[in-house]
C-alpha atoms as a printed R data frame, in Angstrom:
    type eleno elety resid chain resno      x       y       z
1   ATOM     1    CA   MET     A     1 -0.719   9.528   5.022
2   ATOM     2    CA   LEU     A     2  2.897   8.197   4.927
3   ATOM     3    CA   THR     A     3  1.850   5.187   7.044
4   ATOM     4    CA   LEU     A     4 -0.941   4.214   4.819
5   ATOM     5    CA   THR     A     5  1.142   4.595   1.642
6   ATOM     6    CA   ASN     A     6  3.790   2.479   3.115
7   ATOM     7    CA   LEU     A     7  1.329  -0.281   4.185
8   ATOM     8    CA   ALA     A     8  0.031  -0.341   0.709
9   ATOM     9    CA   LEU     A     9  3.454  -0.607  -0.622
10  ATOM    10    CA   ARG     A    10  4.188  -3.501   1.733
11  ATOM    11    CA   PHE     A    11  1.159  -5.369   0.496
12  ATOM    12    CA   ALA     A    12  2.327  -4.691  -3.056
13  ATOM    13    CA   LEU     A    13  5.833  -5.943  -2.210
14  ATOM    14    CA   GLU     A    14  4.429  -9.044  -0.539
15  ATOM    15    CA   LEU     A    15  2.555  -9.943  -3.761
16  ATOM    16    CA   ALA     A    16  5.688  -9.034  -5.777
17  ATOM    17    CA   GLY     A    17  7.525 -11.504  -3.502
18  ATOM    18    CA   LEU     A    18  5.147 -14.343  -4.370
19  ATOM    19    CA   VAL     A    19  5.666 -13.587  -8.074
20  ATOM    20    CA   ALA     A    20  9.521 -13.386  -7.755
21  ATOM    21    CA   ALA     A    21  9.455 -16.788  -5.835
22  ATOM    22    CA   GLY     A    22  7.507 -18.443  -8.601
23  ATOM    23    CA   TYR     A    23  9.483 -16.789 -11.447
24  ATOM    24    CA   ALA     A    24 12.883 -17.762  -9.883
25  ATOM    25    CA   ALA     A    25 11.700 -21.282  -9.250
26  ATOM    26    CA   ASN     A    26 10.623 -21.630 -12.947
27  ATOM    27    CA   ALA     A    27 13.829 -20.188 -14.165
28  ATOM    28    CA   LEU     A    28 16.221 -22.037 -11.892
29  ATOM    29    CA   VAL     A    29 14.596 -25.577 -11.904
30  ATOM    30    CA   ASP     A    30 14.829 -27.797 -14.923
31  ATOM    31    CA   GLY     A    31 13.337 -30.970 -15.854
32  ATOM    32    CA   PRO     A    32 10.095 -32.556 -14.494
33  ATOM    33    CA   LEU     A    33 10.291 -30.571 -11.168
34  ATOM    34    CA   ARG     A    34 10.144 -27.158 -12.883
35  ATOM    35    CA   TRP     A    35  6.378 -26.733 -12.589
36  ATOM    36    CA   PRO     A    36  6.029 -28.227  -9.150
37  ATOM    37    CA   ALA     A    37  8.786 -26.025  -7.982
38  ATOM    38    CA   THR     A    38  7.056 -22.854  -9.665
39  ATOM    39    CA   VAL     A    39  4.067 -23.676  -7.535
40  ATOM    40    CA   ALA     A    40  5.754 -24.741  -4.431
41  ATOM    41    CA   ALA     A    41  7.970 -21.779  -4.008
42  ATOM    42    CA   PRO     A    42  5.260 -19.080  -3.805
43  ATOM    43    CA   VAL     A    43  3.220 -21.446  -1.573
44  ATOM    44    CA   ALA     A    44  6.151 -21.875   0.788
45  ATOM    45    CA   LEU     A    45  6.509 -18.085   0.998
46  ATOM    46    CA   ALA     A    46  2.732 -17.671   1.783
47  ATOM    47    CA   VAL     A    47  2.805 -20.281   4.463
48  ATOM    48    CA   LEU     A    48  5.922 -18.801   6.148
49  ATOM    49    CA   TRP     A    49  4.115 -15.547   5.940
50  ATOM    50    CA   GLY     A    50  1.001 -16.780   7.320
51  ATOM    51    CA   LEU     A    51  2.675 -18.634  10.242
52  ATOM    52    CA   VAL     A    52  5.337 -15.904  11.079
53  ATOM    53    CA   VAL     A    53  4.828 -12.510   9.519
54  ATOM    54    CA   ALA     A    54  0.979 -12.029   9.263
55  ATOM    55    CA   PRO     A    55 -0.299  -9.515  11.767
56  ATOM    56    CA   ASN     A    56 -2.747 -12.115  13.065
57  ATOM    57    CA   ALA     A    57 -0.158 -14.921  13.529
58  ATOM    58    CA   THR     A    58 -0.195 -16.203  17.177
59  ATOM    59    CA   ASN     A    59  3.451 -16.822  17.435
60  ATOM    60    CA   GLY     A    60  4.465 -14.246  20.172
61  ATOM    61    CA   LEU     A    61  6.822 -12.221  17.946
62  ATOM    62    CA   ALA     A    62  6.901  -8.524  18.336
63  ATOM    63    CA   PRO     A    63  5.505  -6.640  15.324
64  ATOM    64    CA   HIS     A    64  8.793  -5.170  14.337
65  ATOM    65    CA   THR     A    65 10.387  -8.493  14.567
66  ATOM    66    CA   ARG     A    66  7.826  -9.896  12.157
67  ATOM    67    CA   GLU     A    67  8.642  -6.944   9.791
68  ATOM    68    CA   VAL     A    68 12.317  -7.789   9.780
69  ATOM    69    CA   ILE     A    69 11.516 -11.462   9.194
70  ATOM    70    CA   GLY     A    70  9.181 -10.640   6.278
71  ATOM    71    CA   SER     A    71 11.670  -8.286   4.744
72  ATOM    72    CA   ALA     A    72 14.392 -10.930   5.025
73  ATOM    73    CA   ALA     A    73 12.028 -13.394   3.143
74  ATOM    74    CA   LEU     A    74 11.223 -10.842   0.416
75  ATOM    75    CA   LEU     A    75 15.057 -10.070   0.096
76  ATOM    76    CA   VAL     A    76 15.583 -13.877  -0.359
77  ATOM    77    CA   ALA     A    77 13.122 -13.899  -3.118
78  ATOM    78    CA   ALA     A    78 14.825 -10.939  -4.780
79  ATOM    79    CA   ALA     A    79 18.115 -12.670  -4.488
80  ATOM    80    CA   ALA     A    80 16.605 -15.708  -6.255
81  ATOM    81    CA   VAL     A    81 15.466 -13.432  -9.103
82  ATOM    82    CA   ALA     A    82 18.965 -12.081  -9.462
83  ATOM    83    CA   LEU     A    83 20.268 -15.699  -9.578
84  ATOM    84    CA   ALA     A    84 17.759 -16.333 -12.182
85  ATOM    85    CA   GLY     A    85 19.504 -13.845 -14.463
86  ATOM    86    CA   ARG     A    86 17.329 -10.714 -13.782
87  ATOM    87    CA   PRO     A    87 19.507  -8.569 -11.614
88  ATOM    88    CA   VAL     A    88 17.637  -5.180 -12.391
89  ATOM    89    CA   PRO     A    89 14.189  -6.244 -11.273
90  ATOM    90    CA   ALA     A    90 15.893  -7.957  -8.407
91  ATOM    91    CA   ALA     A    91 17.624  -4.726  -7.293
92  ATOM    92    CA   VAL     A    92 14.438  -2.658  -7.695
93  ATOM    93    CA   LEU     A    93 12.528  -5.169  -5.538
94  ATOM    94    CA   ALA     A    94 15.376  -5.340  -2.815
95  ATOM    95    CA   GLY     A    95 15.719  -1.475  -2.803
96  ATOM    96    CA   LEU     A    96 11.938  -1.016  -2.416
97  ATOM    97    CA   VAL     A    97 11.883  -3.788   0.427
98  ATOM    98    CA   VAL     A    98 14.721  -2.014   2.260
99  ATOM    99    CA   ALA     A    99 13.128   1.478   2.058
100 ATOM   100    CA   ASN     A   100  9.735   0.059   3.212
101 ATOM   101    CA   THR     A   101 11.332  -1.700   6.040
102 ATOM   102    CA   VAL     A   102 13.162   1.511   7.268
103 ATOM   103    CA   VAL     A   103  9.894   3.377   7.248
104 ATOM   104    CA   LEU     A   104  8.042   0.363   8.886
105 ATOM   105    CA   LEU     A   105 10.695   0.193  11.721
106 ATOM   106    CA   ALA     A   106 10.291   3.997  12.327
107 ATOM   107    CA   THR     A   107  6.543   3.662  12.464
108 ATOM   108    CA   PRO     A   108  5.155   2.777  16.078
109 ATOM   109    CA   ALA     A   109  4.152  -0.995  16.195
110 ATOM   110    CA   GLU     A   110  0.541  -0.239  17.044
111 ATOM   111    CA   VAL     A   111 -0.095   1.688  13.872
112 ATOM   112    CA   THR     A   112  1.219  -1.116  11.614
113 ATOM   113    CA   ARG     A   113 -1.159  -3.682  12.889
């Protein structure tokens, strides 16, 4: 049950990471590039996720390595939110990502696929 709950949390964190990337880009970029950056940031995160982190990605990385890379990407999104002037939501996102990663790394790799 814990594994299923943790995988559901991971999915929610992935979605939150996309929102965080878009929010941070919108808050940090001024001028005519604001809206393109707001769209490009979550798209870039999604492309990275699809190529490197996704369970079906064919890159030869071990599942736990993918989870660490994914967690790092989510932590970067949280840091960007903090830079955008929202430290509390950033800290909540970062704390949940770290807790989720600890449980994922303690779970056998075959189960998280």
